[in-house]
C-alpha positions, 0 to 999 in steps of 0.5 A: 500500500502506498503512502497516504496523501495528506489533505487540508481544508479551510472554510470561509464565510457562513455556518452553511459553508462549515457544515458543507466542508465537514460533510465533504471531508467525511467523504475522504477515503481514510486509506488514501487521504490523511486530513491535516491542519491547513497551516501544515504541509499537505499534498492537497489544500481545499478552500471552501470559498465565500463571495459575499464581500471583496474581503472574502475573495481577498482572504481566499487568495491569501489562503491560496498563497499560504498553501503554496508557501506551505508546499509549492508542489501542492494542488489547491482546490477552490470550491463553493461560492467564489468558484461558482461566481467567478471560476475563470478568475480563480483559475488564473491564480498561481497554484490553483488546480481545481475549481468546483462550484456549489453542486460539483464540490460534492464530487471533490474526491472524484476530481482528486482521483484524476490528479492521482491518475496523473491527468493534466491540470487542464483536464481536471479543472471544472467549470462552475456553471452547473445548474443549481437545482438539487439539495445536498444535506450536510452537517458538521461533526468534528471539533466542537460540541455543536453541529451546524446542520444544513436544512435549506439552500439557495434564495428567492429574495433577489436583493439588489446588493446580493450575489447569493442567488447566483452562487446558490440558486433558488430556494430548496430543501428536503421534506420534513421527513427526509430532514428528520432522518438526517437529524437522527444521524446527528442525534447518534453522535455525541453532539449536544446542540444543533445549529440550523443553517441555510441561506434563508432557513425561514423559507424551508419547505416551500418546494413541498408545501411544508413550513419551517415551524412544522419542521421545528415541531418535529425536531424537538421530538428527537431524542439525543439532541438537547439544544436547537439553535436557529441561525438568521431568519428574515423578519417577514418569515419570523412568524408569531408561531415560531416565537411562541414555539421557542418560548414553549419548547425547552430544546429551542434556544432563546436566540434570534438572529434577524437580518434588518440591513437598514433602519431606513425604509427608503434604504430598505426599498432601494435594497429590494428588501421585503419588509419595513422597519415596522415589521422588524420592530414588531418582531423584536417587541413580540420576542421581548414580550414572550421571552424577556431574556432572549438574545436578539442580534441584527445584521446591518449594512452601512454605506449602501448607494444613496444612503444619504446622511439623513438615511443613515441617521434615521437608521441609527436612531431606529436601531438605537431605540430597539431592544436588541442585544447587538449588531453585526455591522457590514460595510457595503461591498460592490458586487458584480452582477448586482443591481446596486452596482449601477443604481444610486450615488456611491458613498465614499469609502471613508464615509462608509468606514465612519458609519461602520465605526459609529454603528459598531460603537452602538452595538458594543453599548447594546451588548454591554446593556444586554449582558448586564441585564442578565446578571443574576440569571440562572441558566444552562451552559454547554461547555466546549472544548476550547481552552485558554489560559486555564479556562474553558468556555461555553454558551448559555441558552441565550448565547452569552459566553461563559468561562470556568476553570478547565476540567476535561470531564466537563467538556460537552456537558450542560450545567446550570450556572448563575451569571454574576461576575462579568470580566473585562472581555464581556465574558461571565466567569462561573 
């Protein structure tokens, strides 16, 4: 038997990408490939890419250079969204041997066999222009106590700034029955928590006449999964039934991630969003009414074309008034093949940076207030494997980071704690 080849994986972007990378890596033949850390010498490097921003594409190219520095003779495979949107650009980057889009990436190891068989690089390069109409379920299992579980893919929301519909295709998912069968595989592992991921998970079930809330009702019945956490749900899809179910079902974590994008109705309309600020406000108020200690995070884009100073100030004041826990602030990034690129007056990069900093300061203030409002709360923490300076870390049900003295026996266990001591890094020590 010949020496096993070494292969390394790196993932950029969202939790969805992480679930898919882990699923793809599990397809590797243990008799052929040995998985090693990306920073080490490897025969093959695989980068699951992101194209949401220019920075994500720059990071991808930096990882390609890192791989070539680790082993100039290595083959680099770039898969995923960047490969789907702009394969020709990637093929021109020195060291890249293989480019696979968002369907073909699941056949990665078939293409790697061509490398093993000595096929030329030109033959093994793969166009990313395949049709995106199938759903491939995936979930992560390695390295953590939480599993990222892909339940949905694609998006029918054609927002003016976004390339994801081009990269991922139309919204699609399995049936509830098929999704539950996959979830039962996760329940057979030692994972305590499942994070439901996708491009637009609130759209789950649409191809089959089913609904996201009915999937949740079935998921909470599965033995072997202790905690279920939602990733982002669009404001117009976060129905009262979902919020009520999170309140009523102990397995559903009181943690909501709502992509607002702007606190100005004028900007939301220009973006092509499907709701108004009033819908967002109603969703936040409903959550606070039913689940007072819930974590509510919001996504926000600053510097969108034609976001005047008045629009930005309106957005800032709206968000300031909302009882949310913190904000994920994104600076607008021009993307090819989007309507936003050719509509409106560009906001100067320096002004985008200023607005981003102002919103990040607001976010820090809100997060501090949220953390202090939970002081004295008795809750449960899932302890993770991460360790630093003698401490281990975990997250409460409402996603507050907690630390305690490291004890290997407590890893991947759920403990009841009291939140009393908040350190300088906004982490509760128990």
